[in-house]
Structure formats: structure tokens, C-alpha cells
C-alpha positions in Angstrom: -13.0 3.2 -8.8 -13.5 -0.4 -10.6 -10.5 -2.3 -12.0 -10.5 -2.0 -15.3 -7.1 -3.2 -16.5 -4.8 -6.1 -15.4 -2.5 -5.5 -13.2 0.2 -8.0 -12.6 -1.1 -10.9 -9.5 2.7 -11.5 -9.1 3.2 -8.1 -7.5 -0.1 -8.1 -5.5 0.7 -11.6 -4.6 3.9 -10.6 -3.1 1.9 -7.6 -1.2 -0.2 -10.3 0.3 2.7 -12.4 1.1 4.3 -9.6 3.2 0.7 -8.9 4.6 0.3 -12.8 5.9 4.0 -12.3 7.7 2.8 -9.2 9.4 -0.3 -11.3 10.8 1.9 -14.1 12.2 3.8 -11.6 13.5 0.6 -10.0 15.4 0.6 -6.9 12.9 -2.5 -5.4 10.9 -1.6 -7.9 7.8 -0.8 -5.1 5.4 1.1 -5.7 3.2 3.4 -3.7 -0.1 5.5 -3.9 -3.0 7.2 -0.7 -4.7 7.7 -1.9 -8.5 9.6 0.1 -11.3 7.3 -1.3 -14.5 9.9 0.1 -16.5 12.2 -2.8 -15.7 9.9 -4.9 -14.0 12.2 -4.9 -10.6 10.7 -5.1 -7.4 12.5 -2.3 -5.4 10.9 -3.1 -1.8 8.5 -5.1 0.2 7.2 -4.6 3.4 4.7 -5.6 6.2 3.2 -3.5 8.8 5.1 -3.2 11.6 3.8 -0.6 13.9 3.6 -3.1 17.1 7.4 -4.4 16.6 9.0 -0.9 16.1 6.3 1.0 18.7 6.1 3.5 15.9 2.8 4.4 14.7 4.0 5.4 11.4 5.4 2.0 10.4 2.6 1.5 8.3 3.6 -1.1 5.1 3.5 1.6 2.4 5.6 3.9 4.7 8.0 1.7 5.2 8.0 0.2 1.6 8.7 3.9 0.3 11.8 4.2 2.5 13.3 1.1 1.5 12.4 1.8 -2.1 13.8 5.4 -2.0 17.0 4.2 0.0 17.5 1.7 -2.8 17.7 4.1 -5.2 19.6 6.5 -3.8 16.6 9.3 -4.2 13.8 11.2 -2.7 11.3 10.4 -5.5 9.8 7.2 -7.0 8.8 8.8 -10.0 7.5 6.2 -12.5 7.1 3.6 -9.8 3.9 1.6 -8.9 2.9 1.0 -5.3 0.8 -2.4 -4.5 -0.8 -2.6 -1.3 -3.7 -5.0 0.3 -5.6 -2.2 1.4 -6.7 1.2 0.6 -3.9 3.4 2.1 -5.0 6.1 4.8 -4.3 9.6 4.8 -0.6 9.2 5.9 0.2 6.7 3.6 -1.8 8.3 0.4 0.2 11.7 1.5 3.8 9.7 1.8 3.0 8.1 -1.9 2.2 11.1 -3.1 5.2 13.2 -1.9 7.1 10.4 -3.3 5.7 11.3 -7.1 4.6 7.3 -7.4 3.0 6.8 -10.6 0.6 4.5 -9.6 -1.4 3.1 -6.7 -2.8 -0.4 -6.8 -4.6 -1.9 -3.5 -6.7 -4.6 -2.9 -9.5 -4.1 -0.3 -11.6 -0.4 -0.1 -11.4 1.2 3.5 -14.5 3.2 4.3 -12.6 3.5 8.1 -9.5 4.0 8.0 -8.7 4.9 3.8 -7.6 8.3 2.7 -7.8 7.4 -1.0 -11.4 6.6 -2.1 -12.7 7.1 1.7 -12.2 9.6 4.3 -9.8 12.5 3.5 -9.4 11.6 -0.2 -6.2 13.1 0.0 -5.7 12.9 -4.0 -8.7 15.2 -4.6 -7.5 18.0 -2.6 -6.1 21.1 -3.7 -3.3 21.0 -2.4 -2.2 17.6 -3.5 0.5 18.1 -5.9 1.2 15.1 -7.1 -2.1 12.8 -8.3 -1.0 8.7 -8.9 -3.1 6.9 -10.8 -5.5 4.8 -8.4 -6.7 1.6 -9.3 -8.7 0.1 -6.4 -10.3 -3.3 -5.5 -7.4 -5.7 -6.7 -8.4 -9.3 -5.0 -10.1 -6.9 -2.9 -11.7 -10.5 -1.1 -8.6 -12.0 -0.4 -7.7 -9.1 1.4 -11.1 -8.7 3.1 -10.8 -12.4 3.8 -7.4 -12.1 5.5 -7.9 -8.9 7.6 -11.6 -10.3 9.0 -9.9 -13.8 9.7 -6.9 -11.6 11.7 -9.7 -9.3 13.7 -11.9 -11.9 14.3 -9.7 -13.9 16.7 -8.6 -10.6 18.2 -12.3 -9.9 19.3 
């Protein structure tokens, strides 16, 4: 899906800061932010922590959903937006659906591991009970460069 509306570069900038911090820790550089657009409040930020936690589910999106839900003391984040630097995988897309997020805004597309526009296409499945609005490709070239730079050093 192409970007047709203006989405806050400030929130995506926060996601990139989290991604860069994750990369500096040796994690795959993906960052995420959850925002309450009604107030403009950033509820939570996170970067990948799968290596540090020895946890394959410690993706930035999962961590930020958990932190935001804890902050508002509710299992649903209805009305909130998720900004993330890479297209969420199937696990993270499902978590976004379960959290009832209003919108998912992501940077780079992920043809290999994405779960929204690629792969499982979670939100298109008939068993998906909540389909957030999706905006992909926001600052995609920056996200792609960050990931390519990270993996170039490791290969």
C-alpha cells in the first residue's frame, strides 16, 4: 500500500531511534512506538530484544504492545497507532489485531518475513477479527538502509 497521507515524522523518528539503539546492542534494528493520536501521547517505545532476552517473541512490536497495555492498564489499545520501522511479521500482525490497534504504520516492506502485505497477510484472513488500517512505506528507504547496513557487517 502506498503512502497517501501525511503521518507524523516525529513518531517514526522515535521508532528509528529505537531501531538504531537495538542495532547498537547487536539486535536486528527494528523499532516501534505506540501513540494515542487523540492526545498525541507516546504510550511506549521499544526496539528488538530477542538476543538479550533469549526470547524469539521479543520483537519490538510485541514489547511495545505489552508496555502500552501495561501503561493504560487495559488489554486493548483501541484508538492507538503503531509505528514500526519494518513490516510486522505474522506474529506481530496478529498481536496488533488482538490489541485492537487503530492503525499500523510501517517503514520498509518485508517480502521474506512480512505478515501484512506479504506472507500470511494476517489482516486479509477470514479468521482475523480486527483489521487495523495499514500504511506501509513510510520512510522505507531509511529503514531499508538501516537493515542492509546492519546485515552487511554480519555477512
